[in-house]
C-alpha positions as CSV (number, residue, x, y, z in Angstrom):
1,M,-37.8,25.1,15.5
2,G,-39.9,26.6,12.7
3,E,-43.2,28.2,13.5
4,L,-45.3,25.5,11.8
5,S,-43.4,22.6,13.4
6,E,-43.5,24.3,16.8
7,H,-47.3,24.8,16.4
8,G,-47.7,21.1,15.3
9,V,-45.7,19.8,18.3
10,Q,-47.6,22.0,20.7
11,S,-50.9,20.9,19.2
12,A,-50.0,17.3,19.7
13,L,-48.9,17.8,23.3
14,L,-52.1,19.8,24.0
15,A,-54.2,17.0,22.4
16,A,-52.6,14.0,24.1
17,P,-54.5,14.2,27.4
18,F,-57.8,14.6,25.5
19,I,-57.0,11.6,23.4
20,V,-56.4,9.5,26.5
21,E,-59.8,10.6,27.8
22,L,-61.4,8.9,24.7
23,V,-60.3,5.5,26.0
24,P,-63.5,3.5,26.5
25,G,-65.1,4.1,29.8
26,H,-64.0,7.7,30.2
27,R,-65.8,10.8,29.0
28,D,-68.1,11.0,25.9
29,R,-66.5,12.0,22.6
30,E,-68.4,15.2,22.1
31,A,-67.5,16.5,25.6
32,V,-63.8,15.7,25.0
33,E,-63.8,17.3,21.5
34,N,-65.4,20.5,22.9
35,A,-62.9,20.6,25.8
36,Y,-60.0,20.2,23.3
37,R,-61.4,23.0,21.0
38,S,-61.6,25.3,24.0
39,A,-58.1,24.5,25.2
40,H,-56.7,24.9,21.6
41,R,-58.4,28.3,21.3
42,D,-57.1,29.4,24.7
43,F,-53.6,28.3,23.8
44,F,-53.3,29.5,20.2
45,A,-55.9,32.2,19.5
46,D,-53.7,35.3,20.3
47,R,-50.8,34.0,18.2
48,I,-53.0,33.1,15.3
49,R,-54.7,36.5,15.4
50,W,-51.4,38.3,15.4
51,S,-50.1,36.1,12.6
52,R,-53.1,37.0,10.4
53,R,-52.7,40.7,11.1
54,I,-49.0,40.6,10.2
55,A,-49.7,38.5,7.1
56,R,-52.3,41.1,6.0
57,L,-49.8,43.9,6.5
58,L,-47.0,42.1,4.7
59,S,-49.2,41.2,1.7
60,N,-50.4,44.8,1.2
61,P,-47.6,46.9,-0.3
62,T,-49.3,50.2,0.5
63,L,-49.9,49.3,4.2
64,L,-46.4,47.9,4.4
65,N,-44.8,51.1,3.0
66,L,-46.8,53.2,5.4
67,A,-45.9,51.0,8.4
68,M,-42.2,51.0,7.4
69,S,-42.1,54.8,7.1
70,A,-44.0,55.3,10.4
71,V,-42.0,52.8,12.5
72,R,-38.2,52.9,12.1
73,S,-37.3,50.6,15.0
74,P,-36.0,47.1,14.8
75,R,-38.1,46.4,17.9
76,I,-41.2,46.1,15.7
77,G,-39.7,42.8,14.5
78,E,-39.1,41.7,18.0
79,L,-42.8,42.5,18.8
80,F,-44.0,40.5,15.8
81,L,-41.9,37.5,16.8
82,R,-43.0,37.7,20.4
83,K,-46.7,37.9,19.5
84,T,-46.6,35.0,17.0
85,R,-44.3,32.6,18.8
86,D,-44.3,30.9,22.1
87,A,-42.2,33.6,23.8
88,E,-43.6,32.9,27.2
89,G,-42.6,29.2,27.1
90,A,-46.2,28.0,27.5
91,G,-45.4,25.1,25.2
92,A,-42.8,23.8,27.6
93,R,-45.4,23.6,30.3
94,L,-47.6,21.2,28.3
């Protein structure tokens, strides 16, 4: 699955229980929205932060050349994938 579609599916799965709470008679909307924002941040913040760092590196030829000359291991790609994807399977537990 692609990174964006994976993120979308996981966002939907994460949101589902909060949407159910909006059924009349449950919690108030603001509390549910705040709880969802917090859960989303907890679930995705590290991956988004790493994705932004990597995007900044890849979009700057000078930084990219320095990084490529300093790190000559294919394991850097594995690190980048692990940090920007759901490597721990947290999405499967939603």
